Steps between C-alpha positions, in 0.01 A plus 500: 500500500185289466293814559693690231453212256131484581451875452691480170243247381213747548523768231208692649610463863370282781378557860687376805252219577535354153881521512507334843277219376700441180836497679381294797598768749305587812313827445685689781834384357395601148390844621832552681707397197288703259542814713875444510520450123296815440724697737814379319354579158470143373120525499255787479143507631214666316135478617567187701679319215871421488719550191873462432692809609790684342765306693363169367500642146867591539577146612321367194680731256836422663437128462407543135817701440713231663337239277573708189862546607530127560367431150762725344778354718401149390501605133848654536631187669367285214673724245823504705512120515408457133764743369763477774536875555384759755155639410358841597149646492446878503226755442475871431277625783417856601780638287769270637677179398435231759665160501224294659657154514832328429563127472858371501718222642840493672650368178332768289470809722308812403674826421579695816309830516805716552328809352129563566301325225237777510753774430700312238225372270690637200787261571338159544285285275211500747477878502548538126230242433255676730581845362451370145139415589420856611391788280745777417376740769526236772853410390615861507338553839684198637835616363450848641457346844775239450756651258726282289838449663792277408544231762730277289708574188224334296201699629306713253642853518200731474120506497480584129691183409289296739170636366610423146586146604163456673313623193676243282414203721256257348195440713542130581877469455729432797685804632868427565781683673860398543687626805305830502385451859758260646840410362527131423123456447269494199121516527188459289139598572175424324191725517180384666206734454159420648251784470679820593764335721856504366692198630799291407679176575876495463805276527870560566817313414875541556661682207702191408165329423375789283441266207222335706315826557271516196419126492418517872282808443310314228454208736371742764244629248383145440472433874311825560263419216424169669448665839333820386154395625612485862724804459221711354290435807790608721630791294360759742694397811 
């Protein structure tokens, strides 16, 4: 690990003797470890100089991704505690709806994914909010791959009705749905757009607390506005 750290500190590479000296390793030991690291792909050697290899780069990118995920998870937990409701974070990635993170408590559990969120975007606030951020062609493409289907008595009945609803949504207004995805549950989602990434944060409540939905969604908007700096950095997880 000390060798990897030392190599990482030399943008233009470094020879074995220099790396051994800087890490305090005996030269034979340094040579043995360097050969092993090159063999495993963590380092590469070019004209007697050692550089970070592809395997080390993957470790680095994985660590950065974990840090971004942790940032989003922390933001969701802050919103959950401030509002007292389950909070969700989702993105539209590679043509699919992906719920990236959920933060809930035993007293306020998240909605159970009883029907695949990716295939039922027309029925829940998360999916509707993400679809509303897409252009018309992208929406139609999504609905061709995941056709509208009634999964509760309250679900939108056809793609034409859904598209009309999406067109009428105001850009920064919360998107709400009441028992369209799960009976006994109401949900609201707010759009988060950074660059070309369509994302959303959402909340859910039992239907008997439906009168709390819009006030809680407004509170979520306030919380997101306060946290948007850290979220913007982590939007690409």
